[in-house]
N, C-alpha and C positions, 0 to 999 in steps of 0.2 A: 758636769759641765754643760748640760742641756739648758735651754731657756727655762726660766721659772714658770712661765705661762705662755701659751700660744692662743691667740684670739683671731680666728678667721672671721672676716666681716660677713661674707656670703659664700655660698657654693657657686662655682663657675662651671656650669654644665657645658660641655663641648657643643658648639653650635648655638648656644644661647647668647643673650645680649651682653652679659658681663664678660663671658669668655671672648666674645668678639671684640669688645672694647680693650680687654687686656692684651689681645694680639695687635689690634690696630694702633694703639697709642704709641707703640715703639716701632711701627713699621718703617722700613727704609725704602719703600717702593714708590715714593713720590706723592702719595695721597696726604699731603700736608694738612688740608682742610679736615679730612676725616680723622687724622691723627690728633689734631687739636681738639676736635669735638669729643673724641673718646677720652683724651687726657682731662678735659674739663669735667666730664661726668665722673671719672675716677677720683679726681681731686675733691669734688664735692662729696663723694661717697666716703672718702677717708676723713675729711674734715667733720662731716656730720657724725660719723661713728665716734671719733675721738671726743667731740663735744658732748655727745650724749652718753657714751659708755667708757670713755677713757679712765675715769675714776675707778670704775669697777675692775678694769684690767690692772691698773696700778696697785690697787689693794690686793688683788689675787696674787700679784707678783711679789708682794712684800715691799712695795715702794710707797710708803705713806705720804711722802711729799711729791710723788710723781717722778718721772724720769728727768735726769739732768742733761741728757743729750739724745740725739736720734742718729741711727745708722741705717743705711740702705744696703741690702744684699747686693753684692757685685754681680754683674752679668757673667755667666759662664759660657756665653756664646761667642766670645772673642770680639764683641762690639767695640769699634774704635771710639775714642772720646767718652764723654760723660753719658751715663745711662739716663734716659729721660725720666726714670722714676725719681732720681735725685731732685730734679726740678719740681716735679709734682709734690714731693714730700716737703721740700723747703717752703713751698707756698701754702702748705696745710698745717705744718707743725712749727710752732715758734720756739725751736730749740737749736742749740749749736749742733752742727753736723760732724759726726765722726768720720774721718777720711779713711776709707778702706780700699784695698786693691787685691787682685788675685796674685798668689805666689806662683811664679812660672814653674811649670813641671809638676805641680800638685793637682790632683783630681779628687773628687769625692764619690763619683760613680753612684749617685743616689744614696750613698751612705754618709757618714759624718767624718770629716777630716778637718780638725782645727788648723792644720798647716795650710789649708787651701786659701785662707784669707790672711792678708797682712793688715795690721792695725797701725795707722800712722799718727793717730791723735791720742794723747794721754787719756786713759779712762780709769785709772786706778781709783777705787772707792766709789765710782760713779754707778748710777742706775741708768741703764740704756734701753730705749725702745728701738727695736729693729723692725723695719718695714720691708716686706717682700710683696711683689705683685701677685705671684701665683705659687701655690703650694701643691706640689705633686707628691714627691716622697718626703719633702721636708729637709732633705740633705743639705741644700744650700743655706737655708735659714739657720738650721741647727749648727752647721759648721761655723757660720758667722757668730752665733751665740757663744760657741765654745772658744773661738779665737778671742772674743772680747773678754770672756772670763779668765782665760789664760793671761791676758794683758792687764788683769786687775779689776775688771768691772765687778761690782758687788752683785747686782741683780740685772737680769735681762728679760724683757718681755718682747715677744714677737707678735706683730699685727700683720695679718695677711689680707690683701684685698679680695682674693678669690681662691677658695679651696677647690682645686681641679676635680671634676667628676667626668669620667669618660663613659658614656652610655654602653659601649661595647664590652666594658670590663664586667665580669659576672658579679663581683661584689658591688660595683656601682649600680648595676642593673637592679639588684635587689633593693637598694636604697631608693632608686628612682620609682620603682614599682610601688613601694610602700608609701612614698610621698604623694604619688598621684601626678596627673598631667600638668598641674600648675607649678611643678617643681622648678622649672627654669626661671621663674620670676621670684622664687622663694628666698627669703632671708631670715636670719634668726628672729624669733618672736621677742616682743618686749617682755620684761623690762631690760634685758641685758644680752650680751653676746655669748656665743659658745666660748667657754674658757677651758682649755685643756691643760691639766697640770703636766709638769715634765714627765716624760716617759709614756704618756697616753697616745 
């Protein structure tokens, strides 16, 4: 029931430019100008990635014709109203939006719980791309993928704006040390994205 493919666009190192944008674009602290600038950069990042590498992701996921719809991982933070990622995605991806919501009383606690998400749009037989802003454990995105598959989706590809990296985590520290000091600005090399098969 996991996604058929996961494609992080970039690493988001805590304290770096991408991690800052991922925090700022959905900030509710009144910095509307800063939030708008951050959202613009993220929108451009997503659009550029899909334009250049979307085909590779769809092929890896077994979607020869590409996805038929897009879904946005719901916010688990109890945010009132629409999540700003939905607007960002709708401006970058020319696909129908699958409406999702959180199931009251359900949690995933960084694991996978397909009951965490309610699917309100028919998806039977469809190929869906799921967009998430930040991947920490992957529980939210994979719970969303599982819920979509249980609702009849045929294939699911997850595209993540930023794969979270915390420098204080020993495993992350080893990665950062190996990559060198330029890592905070680093993104996947051409010609394609990192593509993780289900289970990796």
